[in-house]
C-alpha positions as CSV (number, residue, x, y, z in Angstrom):
1,X,-28.4,2.3,-0.2
2,X,-27.8,-1.4,0.8
3,X,-24.2,-2.6,1.3
4,X,-22.9,-6.1,1.7
5,X,-20.1,-5.0,4.2
6,X,-19.8,-3.6,7.6
7,X,-17.8,-0.4,8.1
8,X,-16.8,2.1,10.7
9,X,-17.0,5.8,10.1
10,X,-13.2,6.0,9.4
11,X,-10.4,3.4,9.2
12,X,-7.2,1.7,10.8
13,X,-6.0,-1.0,13.4
14,X,-5.1,-1.4,17.1
15,X,-1.5,-1.1,18.1
16,X,-1.6,-3.4,21.0
17,X,-0.3,-6.9,21.9
18,X,-1.5,-9.2,19.1
19,X,-2.6,-6.5,16.7
20,X,0.1,-3.9,17.1
21,X,3.6,-4.0,18.6
22,X,4.5,-1.5,21.2
23,X,8.2,-1.9,20.4
24,X,10.0,1.4,19.9
25,X,12.3,2.2,17.0
26,X,16.0,2.0,17.5
27,X,18.1,5.2,17.5
28,X,19.2,4.8,13.9
29,X,15.6,4.0,12.9
30,X,14.3,7.1,14.6
31,X,17.0,9.2,12.8
32,X,16.0,7.7,9.5
33,X,12.3,8.3,10.2
34,X,13.0,12.0,11.0
35,X,14.9,12.4,7.8
36,X,12.1,10.9,5.7
37,X,9.5,13.0,7.4
38,X,11.3,16.1,6.2
39,X,10.0,15.3,2.8
40,X,6.5,14.6,1.4
41,X,5.0,11.6,3.2
42,X,2.2,9.3,2.1
43,X,-0.8,9.6,4.4
44,X,-2.4,6.4,3.2
45,X,-0.5,3.2,2.4
46,X,-1.9,0.0,1.0
47,X,-0.2,-3.4,1.4
48,X,-0.5,-6.6,-0.6
49,X,1.1,-8.9,2.0
50,X,2.4,-11.6,-0.3
51,X,4.8,-14.4,0.4
52,X,3.4,-16.1,3.5
53,X,3.2,-19.5,1.8
54,X,6.6,-19.3,0.2
55,X,8.1,-18.2,3.6
56,X,6.6,-21.4,5.2
57,X,8.1,-23.5,2.4
58,X,11.5,-21.8,2.8
59,X,11.5,-22.3,6.6
60,X,10.1,-25.9,6.3
61,X,7.0,-25.1,8.4
62,X,3.3,-25.6,7.9
63,X,1.5,-23.0,5.7
64,X,-0.6,-22.0,8.7
65,X,2.6,-21.0,10.5
66,X,3.5,-18.8,7.5
67,X,0.2,-17.0,7.7
68,X,0.6,-16.6,11.4
69,X,4.0,-15.1,11.0
70,X,2.5,-12.8,8.3
71,X,0.0,-11.4,10.8
72,X,2.8,-10.8,13.3
73,X,4.6,-8.8,10.6
74,X,1.5,-6.8,10.0
75,X,1.4,-5.8,13.7
76,X,5.0,-4.7,13.5
77,X,4.6,-2.8,10.2
78,X,1.6,-0.9,11.6
79,X,3.8,0.4,14.4
80,X,6.4,1.5,11.9
81,X,3.7,3.3,9.9
82,X,2.6,5.2,13.0
83,X,6.2,6.2,13.8
84,X,6.5,7.6,10.2
85,X,3.3,9.6,10.6
86,X,1.3,7.3,8.2
87,X,-2.2,7.5,9.7
88,X,-4.1,5.2,7.4
89,X,-3.3,1.7,6.2
90,X,-5.2,-0.7,4.0
91,X,-4.2,-4.4,3.8
92,X,-5.3,-7.2,1.5
93,X,-6.0,-9.9,4.1
94,X,-8.1,-12.4,2.2
95,X,-9.2,-12.4,-1.4
96,X,-12.4,-14.0,-2.6
97,X,-10.2,-16.1,-4.8
98,X,-8.5,-17.6,-1.7
99,X,-11.7,-19.6,-1.1
100,X,-10.5,-21.8,-4.0
101,X,-7.5,-23.0,-1.9
102,X,-7.6,-26.2,0.0
103,X,-10.2,-26.6,2.7
104,X,-7.5,-27.1,5.3
105,X,-5.8,-23.8,4.4
106,X,-9.0,-21.8,4.2
107,X,-10.2,-23.2,7.5
108,X,-6.8,-22.3,9.1
109,X,-7.1,-18.7,7.8
110,X,-10.6,-18.5,9.2
111,X,-9.5,-19.7,12.6
112,X,-6.6,-17.2,12.6
113,X,-9.1,-14.4,11.9
114,X,-11.4,-15.7,14.6
115,X,-8.5,-15.7,17.1
116,X,-7.3,-12.2,16.2
117,X,-10.7,-10.5,16.2
118,X,-11.5,-12.2,19.5
119,X,-8.2,-10.9,21.0
120,X,-8.9,-7.4,19.6
121,X,-12.2,-7.3,21.5
122,X,-10.4,-8.2,24.7
123,X,-8.3,-5.1,24.4
124,X,-11.0,-2.4,24.3
125,X,-9.2,-0.1,26.7
126,X,-6.1,-0.1,24.5
127,X,-8.1,0.5,21.4
128,X,-9.6,3.6,23.1
129,X,-6.2,4.7,24.3
130,X,-4.7,4.7,20.8
131,X,-8.0,5.9,19.2
132,X,-7.8,3.2,16.5
133,X,-10.7,2.9,14.1
134,X,-11.2,-0.3,12.1
135,X,-13.1,-0.9,8.9
136,X,-13.4,-4.4,7.4
137,X,-14.1,-4.3,3.7
138,X,-15.5,-7.0,1.5
139,X,-18.4,-9.3,1.0
140,X,-18.7,-10.5,4.6
141,X,-21.7,-12.7,3.8
142,X,-19.1,-15.2,2.4
143,X,-17.6,-15.6,5.9
144,X,-18.7,-17.9,8.7
145,X,-21.4,-16.2,10.8
146,X,-19.4,-16.2,14.0
147,X,-16.6,-14.3,12.3
148,X,-19.2,-11.8,10.8
149,X,-20.4,-11.1,14.4
150,X,-16.8,-10.6,15.7
151,X,-16.1,-8.2,12.9
152,X,-19.3,-6.3,13.4
153,X,-18.5,-5.9,17.1
154,X,-14.9,-4.8,16.4
155,X,-16.1,-2.2,13.9
156,X,-18.8,-0.9,16.3
157,X,-16.4,-0.7,19.2
158,X,-14.0,1.5,17.2
159,X,-16.3,3.6,15.0
160,X,-16.0,6.8,17.1
161,X,-12.1,6.8,17.0
162,X,-10.4,9.1,14.6
163,X,-6.7,9.2,15.3
164,X,-5.5,6.4,13.1
165,X,-7.4,4.0,10.7
166,X,-7.1,0.5,9.3
167,X,-9.0,-1.0,6.4
168,X,-8.8,-4.8,6.4
169,X,-9.9,-6.2,3.0
170,X,-11.4,-9.5,3.8
171,X,-13.4,-11.7,1.3
172,X,-12.5,-8.9,-1.2
173,X,-11.7,-8.4,-4.8
174,X,-11.8,-5.1,-6.7
175,X,-13.9,-6.4,-9.5
176,X,-16.5,-7.7,-7.0
177,X,-16.4,-4.2,-5.3
178,X,-16.9,-2.3,-8.5
179,X,-19.7,-4.7,-9.6
180,X,-21.4,-4.2,-6.3
181,X,-21.2,-0.4,-6.8
182,X,-22.7,-0.7,-10.2
183,X,-25.6,-2.8,-8.8
184,X,-26.1,-0.1,-6.1
185,X,-26.4,2.6,-8.7
186,X,-28.7,0.5,-10.9
187,X,-30.9,-0.2,-7.9
188,X,-31.0,3.6,-7.1
189,X,-32.1,4.3,-10.7
190,X,-34.7,1.5,-10.6
191,X,-36.2,2.8,-7.4
192,X,-36.3,6.3,-8.7
193,X,-33.8,7.6,-6.2
194,X,-31.2,8.5,-8.9
195,X,-31.8,10.1,-12.3
196,X,-30.0,8.3,-15.1
197,X,-28.3,11.6,-16.1
198,X,-26.8,11.8,-12.6
199,X,-24.9,8.6,-13.0
200,X,-21.2,9.6,-13.1
201,X,-17.7,8.6,-11.9
202,X,-18.0,10.5,-8.6
203,X,-21.3,8.7,-7.8
204,X,-19.8,5.3,-8.5
205,X,-16.9,6.3,-6.3
206,X,-19.3,7.0,-3.4
207,X,-20.8,3.5,-3.8
208,X,-17.4,1.7,-3.3
209,X,-16.6,0.0,-0.1
210,X,-13.9,2.6,0.5
211,X,-16.1,5.7,0.1
212,X,-15.2,7.1,3.5
213,X,-11.5,6.9,2.9
214,X,-9.1,8.8,0.7
215,X,-7.4,6.9,-2.1
216,X,-4.0,5.4,-1.2
217,X,-0.9,7.5,-2.0
218,X,1.4,4.4,-2.0
219,X,0.7,0.7,-2.7
220,X,3.4,-1.8,-1.7
221,X,3.4,-5.5,-2.8
222,X,6.0,-7.9,-1.4
223,X,7.4,-11.3,-2.7
224,X,8.6,-10.0,-6.1
225,X,5.2,-10.3,-7.9
226,X,4.5,-7.3,-10.1
227,X,0.7,-7.4,-10.3
228,X,-2.2,-6.0,-8.3
229,X,-4.2,-9.3,-8.0
230,X,-7.6,-7.5,-8.2
231,X,-6.8,-5.2,-5.3
232,X,-8.0,-1.5,-5.2
233,X,-7.9,-1.2,-9.0
234,X,-10.1,1.9,-8.9
235,X,-8.5,3.5,-5.9
236,X,-4.9,3.2,-6.9
237,X,-5.1,4.7,-10.4
238,X,-2.9,7.6,-9.3
239,X,-0.9,5.9,-6.5
240,X,2.8,5.2,-6.5
241,X,3.2,1.4,-7.0
242,X,6.2,-0.2,-5.3
243,X,7.0,-3.9,-5.8
244,X,9.6,-5.4,-3.5
245,X,11.2,-8.9,-3.6
246,X,11.2,-9.6,0.1
247,X,8.7,-12.2,1.4
248,X,6.1,-10.5,3.7
249,X,7.0,-12.3,7.0
250,X,10.6,-11.0,6.4
251,X,9.6,-7.4,5.8
252,X,11.7,-4.8,7.7
253,X,11.6,-1.2,8.7
254,X,14.2,-0.5,6.0
255,X,12.0,-2.1,3.3
256,X,9.2,0.3,4.3
257,X,11.7,3.3,4.2
258,X,12.8,2.2,0.7
259,X,9.2,2.3,-0.5
260,X,8.6,5.7,1.0
261,X,11.8,7.0,-0.7
262,X,10.4,5.8,-4.0
263,X,7.2,7.6,-3.3
264,X,9.1,10.8,-2.5
265,X,11.3,10.4,-5.6
266,X,8.1,10.2,-7.8
267,X,6.0,12.7,-5.8
268,X,6.1,15.6,-8.3
269,X,5.1,13.4,-11.2
270,X,2.3,11.8,-9.1
271,X,0.9,15.1,-8.1
272,X,0.9,16.5,-11.6
273,X,-0.9,13.4,-13.0
274,X,-3.5,13.6,-10.1
275,X,-4.2,17.3,-10.8
276,X,-4.6,16.6,-14.6
277,X,-7.1,13.8,-13.7
278,X,-9.4,16.2,-11.8
279,X,-12.3,17.3,-14.0
280,X,-12.3,21.1,-14.5
């Protein structure tokens, strides 16, 4: 089937220099991580990294600086996730709705993406060392062609790695993703590749951008907003949802630990609902 996105075989991000911080946890952070890991841990965590613009306003800096600080926080958060044994992360990097923002801000975000993916490709040896596989999810045809090429190269360079995975949702909304999956199924029926009676929930699931990835166990949104903003609506139907008031660039290891604790507190109920949702 045709797909309007580029993907690797698995998913995650590189923990080096501009993409991932090599900074180790402090003693007390390591102790806390070990205590948390004694309980059930999420294997896949999704982040809505909200609050970059409000952070910029709060600190009296340009919006672009707020977005840049947000990327730096992502690099730090990914290191924390690795230390906690979280091997897959999905981040909402750029919504299709964001194209409605001012040209200056959109151009700035595109330039930031251009710089970061270029830097990633300069660090191939470290990508290989950490076995980081990257998938970029969304309608990449909406992006400038040079960024599409950088993304394609980054995905191809990391497709064979399988130790840790990152899904970057770029030019993405969940409704767009689901609509695309429905079109894929309709095209398959029209071409005679699929029988109408075979159209079902599991088939639609296989046509989503995230078909090669397990659903998130935990979804975290920062900045105090309590909505999903058209992010992974299908995939998070049985996830633990945690909304935190901290602005994304100010996110800390302790905020992440709090979210994991909430997941552990609700683990039994989540498991029961997930089991009931599986068709017999």
